[in-house]
mmJSON file of the N, C-alpha and C atoms, coordinates in Angstrom:
{"data_MODEL":{"atom_site":{
"group_PDB":["ATOM","ATOM","ATOM","ATOM","ATOM","ATOM","ATOM","ATOM","ATOM","ATOM","ATOM","ATOM","ATOM","ATOM","ATOM","ATOM","ATOM","ATOM","ATOM","ATOM","ATOM","ATOM","ATOM","ATOM","ATOM","ATOM","ATOM","ATOM","ATOM","ATOM","ATOM","ATOM","ATOM","ATOM","ATOM","ATOM","ATOM","ATOM","ATOM","ATOM","ATOM","ATOM","ATOM","ATOM","ATOM","ATOM","ATOM","ATOM","ATOM","ATOM","ATOM","ATOM","ATOM","ATOM","ATOM","ATOM","ATOM","ATOM","ATOM","ATOM","ATOM","ATOM","ATOM","ATOM","ATOM","ATOM","ATOM","ATOM","ATOM","ATOM","ATOM","ATOM","ATOM","ATOM","ATOM","ATOM","ATOM","ATOM","ATOM","ATOM","ATOM","ATOM","ATOM","ATOM","ATOM","ATOM","ATOM","ATOM","ATOM","ATOM","ATOM","ATOM","ATOM","ATOM","ATOM","ATOM","ATOM","ATOM","ATOM","ATOM","ATOM","ATOM","ATOM","ATOM","ATOM","ATOM","ATOM","ATOM","ATOM","ATOM","ATOM","ATOM","ATOM","ATOM","ATOM","ATOM","ATOM","ATOM","ATOM","ATOM","ATOM","ATOM","ATOM","ATOM","ATOM","ATOM","ATOM","ATOM","ATOM","ATOM","ATOM","ATOM","ATOM","ATOM","ATOM","ATOM","ATOM","ATOM","ATOM","ATOM","ATOM","ATOM","ATOM","ATOM","ATOM","ATOM","ATOM","ATOM","ATOM","ATOM","ATOM","ATOM","ATOM","ATOM","ATOM","ATOM","ATOM","ATOM","ATOM","ATOM","ATOM","ATOM","ATOM","ATOM","ATOM","ATOM","ATOM","ATOM","ATOM","ATOM","ATOM","ATOM","ATOM","ATOM","ATOM","ATOM","ATOM","ATOM","ATOM","ATOM","ATOM","ATOM","ATOM","ATOM","ATOM","ATOM","ATOM","ATOM","ATOM","ATOM","ATOM","ATOM","ATOM","ATOM","ATOM","ATOM","ATOM","ATOM","ATOM","ATOM","ATOM","ATOM","ATOM","ATOM","ATOM","ATOM","ATOM","ATOM","ATOM","ATOM","ATOM","ATOM","ATOM","ATOM","ATOM","ATOM","ATOM","ATOM","ATOM","ATOM","ATOM","ATOM"],
"id":[1,2,3,4,5,6,7,8,9,10,11,12,13,14,15,16,17,18,19,20,21,22,23,24,25,26,27,28,29,30,31,32,33,34,35,36,37,38,39,40,41,42,43,44,45,46,47,48,49,50,51,52,53,54,55,56,57,58,59,60,61,62,63,64,65,66,67,68,69,70,71,72,73,74,75,76,77,78,79,80,81,82,83,84,85,86,87,88,89,90,91,92,93,94,95,96,97,98,99,100,101,102,103,104,105,106,107,108,109,110,111,112,113,114,115,116,117,118,119,120,121,122,123,124,125,126,127,128,129,130,131,132,133,134,135,136,137,138,139,140,141,142,143,144,145,146,147,148,149,150,151,152,153,154,155,156,157,158,159,160,161,162,163,164,165,166,167,168,169,170,171,172,173,174,175,176,177,178,179,180,181,182,183,184,185,186,187,188,189,190,191,192,193,194,195,196,197,198,199,200,201,202,203,204,205,206,207,208,209,210,211,212,213,214,215,216,217,218,219,220,221,222],
"type_symbol":["N","C","C","N","C","C","N","C","C","N","C","C","N","C","C","N","C","C","N","C","C","N","C","C","N","C","C","N","C","C","N","C","C","N","C","C","N","C","C","N","C","C","N","C","C","N","C","C","N","C","C","N","C","C","N","C","C","N","C","C","N","C","C","N","C","C","N","C","C","N","C","C","N","C","C","N","C","C","N","C","C","N","C","C","N","C","C","N","C","C","N","C","C","N","C","C","N","C","C","N","C","C","N","C","C","N","C","C","N","C","C","N","C","C","N","C","C","N","C","C","N","C","C","N","C","C","N","C","C","N","C","C","N","C","C","N","C","C","N","C","C","N","C","C","N","C","C","N","C","C","N","C","C","N","C","C","N","C","C","N","C","C","N","C","C","N","C","C","N","C","C","N","C","C","N","C","C","N","C","C","N","C","C","N","C","C","N","C","C","N","C","C","N","C","C","N","C","C","N","C","C","N","C","C","N","C","C","N","C","C","N","C","C","N","C","C","N","C","C","N","C","C"],
"label_atom_id":["N","CA","C","N","CA","C","N","CA","C","N","CA","C","N","CA","C","N","CA","C","N","CA","C","N","CA","C","N","CA","C","N","CA","C","N","CA","C","N","CA","C","N","CA","C","N","CA","C","N","CA","C","N","CA","C","N","CA","C","N","CA","C","N","CA","C","N","CA","C","N","CA","C","N","CA","C","N","CA","C","N","CA","C","N","CA","C","N","CA","C","N","CA","C","N","CA","C","N","CA","C","N","CA","C","N","CA","C","N","CA","C","N","CA","C","N","CA","C","N","CA","C","N","CA","C","N","CA","C","N","CA","C","N","CA","C","N","CA","C","N","CA","C","N","CA","C","N","CA","C","N","CA","C","N","CA","C","N","CA","C","N","CA","C","N","CA","C","N","CA","C","N","CA","C","N","CA","C","N","CA","C","N","CA","C","N","CA","C","N","CA","C","N","CA","C","N","CA","C","N","CA","C","N","CA","C","N","CA","C","N","CA","C","N","CA","C","N","CA","C","N","CA","C","N","CA","C","N","CA","C","N","CA","C","N","CA","C","N","CA","C","N","CA","C","N","CA","C","N","CA","C","N","CA","C","N","CA","C"],
"label_alt_id":[null,null,null,null,null,null,null,null,null,null,null,null,null,null,null,null,null,null,null,null,null,null,null,null,null,null,null,null,null,null,null,null,null,null,null,null,null,null,null,null,null,null,null,null,null,null,null,null,null,null,null,null,null,null,null,null,null,null,null,null,null,null,null,null,null,null,null,null,null,null,null,null,null,null,null,null,null,null,null,null,null,null,null,null,null,null,null,null,null,null,null,null,null,null,null,null,null,null,null,null,null,null,null,null,null,null,null,null,null,null,null,null,null,null,null,null,null,null,null,null,null,null,null,null,null,null,null,null,null,null,null,null,null,null,null,null,null,null,null,null,null,null,null,null,null,null,null,null,null,null,null,null,null,null,null,null,null,null,null,null,null,null,null,null,null,null,null,null,null,null,null,null,null,null,null,null,null,null,null,null,null,null,null,null,null,null,null,null,null,null,null,null,null,null,null,null,null,null,null,null,null,null,null,null,null,null,null,null,null,null,null,null,null,null,null,null,null,null,null,null,null,null],
"label_comp_id":["MET","MET","MET","LEU","LEU","LEU","PRO","PRO","PRO","ASP","ASP","ASP","TRP","TRP","TRP","LEU","LEU","LEU","ILE","ILE","ILE","GLY","GLY","GLY","LEU","LEU","LEU","ILE","ILE","ILE","MET","MET","MET","GLY","GLY","GLY","LEU","LEU","LEU","VAL","VAL","VAL","GLU","GLU","GLU","GLY","GLY","GLY","LEU","LEU","LEU","THR","THR","THR","GLU","GLU","GLU","PHE","PHE","PHE","LEU","LEU","LEU","PRO","PRO","PRO","VAL","VAL","VAL","SER","SER","SER","SER","SER","SER","THR","THR","THR","GLY","GLY","GLY","HIS","HIS","HIS","MET","MET","MET","ILE","ILE","ILE","LEU","LEU","LEU","VAL","VAL","VAL","ALA","ALA","ALA","ASP","ASP","ASP","LEU","LEU","LEU","LEU","LEU","LEU","ASN","ASN","ASN","PHE","PHE","PHE","THR","THR","THR","GLY","GLY","GLY","THR","THR","THR","LYS","LYS","LYS","ALA","ALA","ALA","THR","THR","THR","VAL","VAL","VAL","PHE","PHE","PHE","GLU","GLU","GLU","VAL","VAL","VAL","VAL","VAL","VAL","VAL","VAL","VAL","GLN","GLN","GLN","LEU","LEU","LEU","GLY","GLY","GLY","SER","SER","SER","ILE","ILE","ILE","LEU","LEU","LEU","ALA","ALA","ALA","VAL","VAL","VAL","VAL","VAL","VAL","VAL","VAL","VAL","VAL","VAL","VAL","PHE","PHE","PHE","TRP","TRP","TRP","LYS","LYS","LYS","ARG","ARG","ARG","LEU","LEU","LEU","TRP","TRP","TRP","SER","SER","SER","VAL","VAL","VAL","LEU","LEU","LEU","GLY","GLY","GLY","VAL","VAL","VAL","LYS","LYS","LYS","SER","SER","SER"],
"label_asym_id":["A","A","A","A","A","A","A","A","A","A","A","A","A","A","A","A","A","A","A","A","A","A","A","A","A","A","A","A","A","A","A","A","A","A","A","A","A","A","A","A","A","A","A","A","A","A","A","A","A","A","A","A","A","A","A","A","A","A","A","A","A","A","A","A","A","A","A","A","A","A","A","A","A","A","A","A","A","A","A","A","A","A","A","A","A","A","A","A","A","A","A","A","A","A","A","A","A","A","A","A","A","A","A","A","A","A","A","A","A","A","A","A","A","A","A","A","A","A","A","A","A","A","A","A","A","A","A","A","A","A","A","A","A","A","A","A","A","A","A","A","A","A","A","A","A","A","A","A","A","A","A","A","A","A","A","A","A","A","A","A","A","A","A","A","A","A","A","A","A","A","A","A","A","A","A","A","A","A","A","A","A","A","A","A","A","A","A","A","A","A","A","A","A","A","A","A","A","A","A","A","A","A","A","A","A","A","A","A","A","A","A","A","A","A","A","A","A","A","A","A","A","A"],
"label_entity_id":["1","1","1","1","1","1","1","1","1","1","1","1","1","1","1","1","1","1","1","1","1","1","1","1","1","1","1","1","1","1","1","1","1","1","1","1","1","1","1","1","1","1","1","1","1","1","1","1","1","1","1","1","1","1","1","1","1","1","1","1","1","1","1","1","1","1","1","1","1","1","1","1","1","1","1","1","1","1","1","1","1","1","1","1","1","1","1","1","1","1","1","1","1","1","1","1","1","1","1","1","1","1","1","1","1","1","1","1","1","1","1","1","1","1","1","1","1","1","1","1","1","1","1","1","1","1","1","1","1","1","1","1","1","1","1","1","1","1","1","1","1","1","1","1","1","1","1","1","1","1","1","1","1","1","1","1","1","1","1","1","1","1","1","1","1","1","1","1","1","1","1","1","1","1","1","1","1","1","1","1","1","1","1","1","1","1","1","1","1","1","1","1","1","1","1","1","1","1","1","1","1","1","1","1","1","1","1","1","1","1","1","1","1","1","1","1","1","1","1","1","1","1"],
"label_seq_id":[1,1,1,2,2,2,3,3,3,4,4,4,5,5,5,6,6,6,7,7,7,8,8,8,9,9,9,10,10,10,11,11,11,12,12,12,13,13,13,14,14,14,15,15,15,16,16,16,17,17,17,18,18,18,19,19,19,20,20,20,21,21,21,22,22,22,23,23,23,24,24,24,25,25,25,26,26,26,27,27,27,28,28,28,29,29,29,30,30,30,31,31,31,32,32,32,33,33,33,34,34,34,35,35,35,36,36,36,37,37,37,38,38,38,39,39,39,40,40,40,41,41,41,42,42,42,43,43,43,44,44,44,45,45,45,46,46,46,47,47,47,48,48,48,49,49,49,50,50,50,51,51,51,52,52,52,53,53,53,54,54,54,55,55,55,56,56,56,57,57,57,58,58,58,59,59,59,60,60,60,61,61,61,62,62,62,63,63,63,64,64,64,65,65,65,66,66,66,67,67,67,68,68,68,69,69,69,70,70,70,71,71,71,72,72,72,73,73,73,74,74,74],
"pdbx_PDB_ins_code":[null,null,null,null,null,null,null,null,null,null,null,null,null,null,null,null,null,null,null,null,null,null,null,null,null,null,null,null,null,null,null,null,null,null,null,null,null,null,null,null,null,null,null,null,null,null,null,null,null,null,null,null,null,null,null,null,null,null,null,null,null,null,null,null,null,null,null,null,null,null,null,null,null,null,null,null,null,null,null,null,null,null,null,null,null,null,null,null,null,null,null,null,null,null,null,null,null,null,null,null,null,null,null,null,null,null,null,null,null,null,null,null,null,null,null,null,null,null,null,null,null,null,null,null,null,null,null,null,null,null,null,null,null,null,null,null,null,null,null,null,null,null,null,null,null,null,null,null,null,null,null,null,null,null,null,null,null,null,null,null,null,null,null,null,null,null,null,null,null,null,null,null,null,null,null,null,null,null,null,null,null,null,null,null,null,null,null,null,null,null,null,null,null,null,null,null,null,null,null,null,null,null,null,null,null,null,null,null,null,null,null,null,null,null,null,null,null,null,null,null,null,null],
"Cartn_x":[-0.245,-0.458,-1.415,-1.148,-1.981,-3.285,-4.333,-5.588,-5.392,-6.194,-6.068,-6.24,-7.168,-7.401,-6.173,-5.453,-4.258,-3.114,-2.983,-1.978,-2.298,-3.569,-3.982,-3.684,-3.921,-3.639,-2.141,-1.34,0.119,0.631,0.176,0.623,0.162,-1.049,-1.545,-0.737,-0.362,0.479,1.851,2.423,3.73,3.617,2.586,2.387,2.161,1.299,1.001,2.195,3.015,4.176,5.331,5.404,6.556,6.233,4.961,4.585,5.25,5.268,5.792,7.21,7.851,9.261,10.112,11.333,12.18,12.76,11.896,12.256,11.182,11.436,10.478,9.401,8.195,7.101,6.749,6.836,6.548,7.568,8.82,9.863,9.637,9.237,8.96,7.752,6.717,5.554,5.935,6.769,7.2,7.997,8.899,9.686,8.797,7.87,6.982,6.085,5.573,4.736,5.511,6.768,7.597,7.827,8.076,8.269,7.01,5.841,4.573,4.095,4.914,4.548,3.248,3.075,1.903,2.34,2.187,2.685,1.6,1.88,0.948,0.038,-1.031,-1.962,-2.607,-2.996,-3.614,-2.694,-1.432,-0.466,-0.274,-0.182,0.01,-1.181,-2.382,-3.59,-3.664,-3.348,-3.369,-2.404,-1.187,-0.185,-0.637,-1.244,-1.727,-2.847,-3.796,-4.92,-4.437,-3.5,-2.964,-2.237,-1.471,-0.774,-1.775,-2.83,-3.861,-4.546,-4.771,-5.351,-4.453,-3.164,-2.207,-2.199,-2.215,-2.242,-3.522,-4.647,-5.924,-5.921,-5.361,-5.289,-4.467,-3.354,-2.514,-3.265,-3.964,-4.73,-5.819,-6.523,-7.583,-7.01,-5.918,-5.324,-4.801,-4.204,-3.585,-4.401,-5.713,-6.59,-6.47,-6.632,-6.588,-5.214,-4.177,-2.821,-2.56,-3.051,-2.876,-3.519,-4.757,-5.442,-4.733,-4.217,-3.525,-2.222,-1.53,-0.305,-0.629,-1.766,-2.177,-2.77,-2.954,-3.471,-4.977,-5.68,-7.141,-7.641,-8.513,-9.057,-10.347,-10.497,-11.711,-12.757],
"Cartn_y":[-23.515,-22.168,-21.43,-20.167,-19.33,-18.967,-18.7,-18.253,-16.899,-16.664,-15.423,-14.182,-14.223,-13.034,-12.696,-13.714,-13.48,-12.938,-13.465,-12.936,-11.479,-11.183,-9.803,-8.886,-9.353,-8.563,-8.29,-9.312,-9.151,-8.207,-8.401,-7.549,-6.104,-5.923,-4.575,-3.885,-4.637,-4.066,-3.662,-4.506,-4.181,-2.905,-2.806,-1.614,-0.381,-0.504,0.637,1.116,0.197,0.573,1.119,0.744,1.167,2.217,2.566,3.483,4.847,5.412,6.764,6.8,5.661,5.617,5.724,6.202,6.317,4.967,3.989,2.662,2.265,1.252,0.823,-0.059,0.494,-0.313,-1.442,-1.173,-2.21,-3.338,-2.977,-3.992,-4.858,-4.23,-4.995,-5.909,-5.405,-6.255,-7.457,-7.236,-8.339,-9.365,-8.89,-9.811,-10.621,-9.939,-10.631,-11.611,-11.202,-12.105,-13.359,-13.18,-14.333,-15.236,-14.625,-15.416,-16.195,-15.605,-16.258,-17.172,-17.285,-18.079,-17.58,-16.27,-15.61,-15.018,-15.793,-15.389,-15.578,-15.155,-15.343,-14.148,-14.388,-13.322,-12.695,-13.522,-12.992,-11.999,-12.333,-11.466,-10.17,-10.261,-9.069,-8.134,-8.674,-7.853,-7.224,-7.981,-7.45,-6.28,-6.427,-5.364,-4.105,-4.263,-3.112,-2.405,-3.159,-2.566,-1.836,-2.422,-1.772,-0.487,-0.503,0.71,1.785,1.413,2.383,2.965,2.131,2.62,3.632,3.393,4.332,5.653,5.582,6.797,7.58,6.899,7.558,8.227,7.571,8.149,9.433,9.446,10.649,11.774,11.46,12.477,13.062,12.225,12.713,13.618,13.206,13.99,15.331,15.348,16.565,17.217,16.987,17.474,18.984,19.759,21.224,21.69,21.13,21.514,21.148,20.006,19.582,20.581,20.984,21.954,23.301,23.728,25.02,24.966,23.851,23.7,23.742,23.179,23.174,24.512,25.43,26.756,26.835,25.843,25.841,26.509,27.506,28.208,27.53,27.397,26.74,27.748],
"Cartn_z":[4.779,4.286,5.215,5.403,6.263,5.564,6.338,5.722,5.029,3.991,3.222,4.084,5.046,5.869,6.71,7.17,7.979,7.115,5.916,4.988,4.67,4.419,4.153,5.319,6.524,7.722,7.853,7.683,7.789,6.708,5.481,4.38,4.58,5.072,5.353,6.434,7.455,8.513,7.981,7.145,6.552,5.724,4.906,4.074,4.941,5.929,6.795,7.594,8.055,8.864,8.038,6.77,5.967,4.915,4.717,3.635,3.766,4.95,5.106,5.665,5.712,6.097,4.839,4.975,3.782,3.34,3.247,2.743,1.732,0.972,-0.043,0.581,0.711,1.254,0.291,-1.001,-1.991,-1.899,-1.737,-1.585,-0.366,0.73,1.943,1.748,1.06,0.804,-0.052,-1.049,-1.914,-1.113,-0.251,0.577,1.523,2.2,3.141,2.387,1.23,0.432,0.048,-0.308,-0.667,0.547,1.706,2.929,3.306,3.035,3.352,2.227,1.165,-0.006,-0.635,-0.637,-1.216,-2.548,-3.615,-4.927,-5.971,-7.163,-8.264,-8.459,-9.198,-9.556,-8.331,-7.36,-6.139,-5.446,-5.333,-4.661,-5.43,-6.738,-7.561,-7.451,-7.554,-7.435,-6.05,-5.025,-3.663,-3.529,-4.039,-3.94,-4.674,-5.845,-6.606,-5.856,-5.322,-4.599,-3.348,-2.628,-1.428,-1.802,-2.879,-3.323,-3.739,-4.446,-4.826,-3.596,-2.592,-1.342,-0.661,-0.67,-0.076,-0.83,-2.152,-2.967,-2.703,-2.642,-2.377,-1.006,-0.01,1.333,1.336,0.627,0.551,-0.156,-1.24,-1.966,-1.074,-0.328,0.56,1.642,2.256,3.34,2.829,1.656,1.133,0.018,-0.006,-1.071,-1.278,-0.222,-0.352,-0.814,-0.251,-0.641,-2.106,-2.539,-3.925,-4.878,-4.577,-5.432,-5.437,-4.285,-4.253,-5.05,-5.017,-5.808,-7.301,-7.675,-9.078,-9.512,-8.556,-8.88,-8.978,-8.47,-8.494,-7.225,-7.389,-6.218,-5.787,-4.472,-3.97,-3.583],
"occupancy":[1.0,1.0,1.0,1.0,1.0,1.0,1.0,1.0,1.0,1.0,1.0,1.0,1.0,1.0,1.0,1.0,1.0,1.0,1.0,1.0,1.0,1.0,1.0,1.0,1.0,1.0,1.0,1.0,1.0,1.0,1.0,1.0,1.0,1.0,1.0,1.0,1.0,1.0,1.0,1.0,1.0,1.0,1.0,1.0,1.0,1.0,1.0,1.0,1.0,1.0,1.0,1.0,1.0,1.0,1.0,1.0,1.0,1.0,1.0,1.0,1.0,1.0,1.0,1.0,1.0,1.0,1.0,1.0,1.0,1.0,1.0,1.0,1.0,1.0,1.0,1.0,1.0,1.0,1.0,1.0,1.0,1.0,1.0,1.0,1.0,1.0,1.0,1.0,1.0,1.0,1.0,1.0,1.0,1.0,1.0,1.0,1.0,1.0,1.0,1.0,1.0,1.0,1.0,1.0,1.0,1.0,1.0,1.0,1.0,1.0,1.0,1.0,1.0,1.0,1.0,1.0,1.0,1.0,1.0,1.0,1.0,1.0,1.0,1.0,1.0,1.0,1.0,1.0,1.0,1.0,1.0,1.0,1.0,1.0,1.0,1.0,1.0,1.0,1.0,1.0,1.0,1.0,1.0,1.0,1.0,1.0,1.0,1.0,1.0,1.0,1.0,1.0,1.0,1.0,1.0,1.0,1.0,1.0,1.0,1.0,1.0,1.0,1.0,1.0,1.0,1.0,1.0,1.0,1.0,1.0,1.0,1.0,1.0,1.0,1.0,1.0,1.0,1.0,1.0,1.0,1.0,1.0,1.0,1.0,1.0,1.0,1.0,1.0,1.0,1.0,1.0,1.0,1.0,1.0,1.0,1.0,1.0,1.0,1.0,1.0,1.0,1.0,1.0,1.0,1.0,1.0,1.0,1.0,1.0,1.0,1.0,1.0,1.0,1.0,1.0,1.0,1.0,1.0,1.0,1.0,1.0,1.0],
"B_iso_or_equiv":[0.0,0.0,0.0,0.0,0.0,0.0,0.0,0.0,0.0,0.0,0.0,0.0,0.0,0.0,0.0,0.0,0.0,0.0,0.0,0.0,0.0,0.0,0.0,0.0,0.0,0.0,0.0,0.0,0.0,0.0,0.0,0.0,0.0,0.0,0.0,0.0,0.0,0.0,0.0,0.0,0.0,0.0,0.0,0.0,0.0,0.0,0.0,0.0,0.0,0.0,0.0,0.0,0.0,0.0,0.0,0.0,0.0,0.0,0.0,0.0,0.0,0.0,0.0,0.0,0.0,0.0,0.0,0.0,0.0,0.0,0.0,0.0,0.0,0.0,0.0,0.0,0.0,0.0,0.0,0.0,0.0,0.0,0.0,0.0,0.0,0.0,0.0,0.0,0.0,0.0,0.0,0.0,0.0,0.0,0.0,0.0,0.0,0.0,0.0,0.0,0.0,0.0,0.0,0.0,0.0,0.0,0.0,0.0,0.0,0.0,0.0,0.0,0.0,0.0,0.0,0.0,0.0,0.0,0.0,0.0,0.0,0.0,0.0,0.0,0.0,0.0,0.0,0.0,0.0,0.0,0.0,0.0,0.0,0.0,0.0,0.0,0.0,0.0,0.0,0.0,0.0,0.0,0.0,0.0,0.0,0.0,0.0,0.0,0.0,0.0,0.0,0.0,0.0,0.0,0.0,0.0,0.0,0.0,0.0,0.0,0.0,0.0,0.0,0.0,0.0,0.0,0.0,0.0,0.0,0.0,0.0,0.0,0.0,0.0,0.0,0.0,0.0,0.0,0.0,0.0,0.0,0.0,0.0,0.0,0.0,0.0,0.0,0.0,0.0,0.0,0.0,0.0,0.0,0.0,0.0,0.0,0.0,0.0,0.0,0.0,0.0,0.0,0.0,0.0,0.0,0.0,0.0,0.0,0.0,0.0,0.0,0.0,0.0,0.0,0.0,0.0,0.0,0.0,0.0,0.0,0.0,0.0],
"pdbx_formal_charge":[null,null,null,null,null,null,null,null,null,null,null,null,null,null,null,null,null,null,null,null,null,null,null,null,null,null,null,null,null,null,null,null,null,null,null,null,null,null,null,null,null,null,null,null,null,null,null,null,null,null,null,null,null,null,null,null,null,null,null,null,null,null,null,null,null,null,null,null,null,null,null,null,null,null,null,null,null,null,null,null,null,null,null,null,null,null,null,null,null,null,null,null,null,null,null,null,null,null,null,null,null,null,null,null,null,null,null,null,null,null,null,null,null,null,null,null,null,null,null,null,null,null,null,null,null,null,null,null,null,null,null,null,null,null,null,null,null,null,null,null,null,null,null,null,null,null,null,null,null,null,null,null,null,null,null,null,null,null,null,null,null,null,null,null,null,null,null,null,null,null,null,null,null,null,null,null,null,null,null,null,null,null,null,null,null,null,null,null,null,null,null,null,null,null,null,null,null,null,null,null,null,null,null,null,null,null,null,null,null,null,null,null,null,null,null,null,null,null,null,null,null,null],
"auth_seq_id":[1,1,1,2,2,2,3,3,3,4,4,4,5,5,5,6,6,6,7,7,7,8,8,8,9,9,9,10,10,10,11,11,11,12,12,12,13,13,13,14,14,14,15,15,15,16,16,16,17,17,17,18,18,18,19,19,19,20,20,20,21,21,21,22,22,22,23,23,23,24,24,24,25,25,25,26,26,26,27,27,27,28,28,28,29,29,29,30,30,30,31,31,31,32,32,32,33,33,33,34,34,34,35,35,35,36,36,36,37,37,37,38,38,38,39,39,39,40,40,40,41,41,41,42,42,42,43,43,43,44,44,44,45,45,45,46,46,46,47,47,47,48,48,48,49,49,49,50,50,50,51,51,51,52,52,52,53,53,53,54,54,54,55,55,55,56,56,56,57,57,57,58,58,58,59,59,59,60,60,60,61,61,61,62,62,62,63,63,63,64,64,64,65,65,65,66,66,66,67,67,67,68,68,68,69,69,69,70,70,70,71,71,71,72,72,72,73,73,73,74,74,74],
"auth_comp_id":["MET","MET","MET","LEU","LEU","LEU","PRO","PRO","PRO","ASP","ASP","ASP","TRP","TRP","TRP","LEU","LEU","LEU","ILE","ILE","ILE","GLY","GLY","GLY","LEU","LEU","LEU","ILE","ILE","ILE","MET","MET","MET","GLY","GLY","GLY","LEU","LEU","LEU","VAL","VAL","VAL","GLU","GLU","GLU","GLY","GLY","GLY","LEU","LEU","LEU","THR","THR","THR","GLU","GLU","GLU","PHE","PHE","PHE","LEU","LEU","LEU","PRO","PRO","PRO","VAL","VAL","VAL","SER","SER","SER","SER","SER","SER","THR","THR","THR","GLY","GLY","GLY","HIS","HIS","HIS","MET","MET","MET","ILE","ILE","ILE","LEU","LEU","LEU","VAL","VAL","VAL","ALA","ALA","ALA","ASP","ASP","ASP","LEU","LEU","LEU","LEU","LEU","LEU","ASN","ASN","ASN","PHE","PHE","PHE","THR","THR","THR","GLY","GLY","GLY","THR","THR","THR","LYS","LYS","LYS","ALA","ALA","ALA","THR","THR","THR","VAL","VAL","VAL","PHE","PHE","PHE","GLU","GLU","GLU","VAL","VAL","VAL","VAL","VAL","VAL","VAL","VAL","VAL","GLN","GLN","GLN","LEU","LEU","LEU","GLY","GLY","GLY","SER","SER","SER","ILE","ILE","ILE","LEU","LEU","LEU","ALA","ALA","ALA","VAL","VAL","VAL","VAL","VAL","VAL","VAL","VAL","VAL","VAL","VAL","VAL","PHE","PHE","PHE","TRP","TRP","TRP","LYS","LYS","LYS","ARG","ARG","ARG","LEU","LEU","LEU","TRP","TRP","TRP","SER","SER","SER","VAL","VAL","VAL","LEU","LEU","LEU","GLY","GLY","GLY","VAL","VAL","VAL","LYS","LYS","LYS","SER","SER","SER"],
"auth_asym_id":["A","A","A","A","A","A","A","A","A","A","A","A","A","A","A","A","A","A","A","A","A","A","A","A","A","A","A","A","A","A","A","A","A","A","A","A","A","A","A","A","A","A","A","A","A","A","A","A","A","A","A","A","A","A","A","A","A","A","A","A","A","A","A","A","A","A","A","A","A","A","A","A","A","A","A","A","A","A","A","A","A","A","A","A","A","A","A","A","A","A","A","A","A","A","A","A","A","A","A","A","A","A","A","A","A","A","A","A","A","A","A","A","A","A","A","A","A","A","A","A","A","A","A","A","A","A","A","A","A","A","A","A","A","A","A","A","A","A","A","A","A","A","A","A","A","A","A","A","A","A","A","A","A","A","A","A","A","A","A","A","A","A","A","A","A","A","A","A","A","A","A","A","A","A","A","A","A","A","A","A","A","A","A","A","A","A","A","A","A","A","A","A","A","A","A","A","A","A","A","A","A","A","A","A","A","A","A","A","A","A","A","A","A","A","A","A","A","A","A","A","A","A"],
"auth_atom_id":["N","CA","C","N","CA","C","N","CA","C","N","CA","C","N","CA","C","N","CA","C","N","CA","C","N","CA","C","N","CA","C","N","CA","C","N","CA","C","N","CA","C","N","CA","C","N","CA","C","N","CA","C","N","CA","C","N","CA","C","N","CA","C","N","CA","C","N","CA","C","N","CA","C","N","CA","C","N","CA","C","N","CA","C","N","CA","C","N","CA","C","N","CA","C","N","CA","C","N","CA","C","N","CA","C","N","CA","C","N","CA","C","N","CA","C","N","CA","C","N","CA","C","N","CA","C","N","CA","C","N","CA","C","N","CA","C","N","CA","C","N","CA","C","N","CA","C","N","CA","C","N","CA","C","N","CA","C","N","CA","C","N","CA","C","N","CA","C","N","CA","C","N","CA","C","N","CA","C","N","CA","C","N","CA","C","N","CA","C","N","CA","C","N","CA","C","N","CA","C","N","CA","C","N","CA","C","N","CA","C","N","CA","C","N","CA","C","N","CA","C","N","CA","C","N","CA","C","N","CA","C","N","CA","C","N","CA","C","N","CA","C","N","CA","C","N","CA","C","N","CA","C","N","CA","C","N","CA","C"],
"pdbx_PDB_model_num":[1,1,1,1,1,1,1,1,1,1,1,1,1,1,1,1,1,1,1,1,1,1,1,1,1,1,1,1,1,1,1,1,1,1,1,1,1,1,1,1,1,1,1,1,1,1,1,1,1,1,1,1,1,1,1,1,1,1,1,1,1,1,1,1,1,1,1,1,1,1,1,1,1,1,1,1,1,1,1,1,1,1,1,1,1,1,1,1,1,1,1,1,1,1,1,1,1,1,1,1,1,1,1,1,1,1,1,1,1,1,1,1,1,1,1,1,1,1,1,1,1,1,1,1,1,1,1,1,1,1,1,1,1,1,1,1,1,1,1,1,1,1,1,1,1,1,1,1,1,1,1,1,1,1,1,1,1,1,1,1,1,1,1,1,1,1,1,1,1,1,1,1,1,1,1,1,1,1,1,1,1,1,1,1,1,1,1,1,1,1,1,1,1,1,1,1,1,1,1,1,1,1,1,1,1,1,1,1,1,1,1,1,1,1,1,1,1,1,1,1,1,1]
}}}
């Protein structure tokens, strides 16, 4: 089995490379996790945290646009 840090690095790369492509980044993470035998609670928590990080990054990048769409004046 690979060390946890290496699995995290590989999974992070998969998420980063596929997040903004018109493919399922979550599906790719699940496939890679299965190939690396990274399953169970640790894998599920990792996938959730990575997805939350991606959502947070999008919110930060598009913060002003998000507020303008919601009609909030800055």
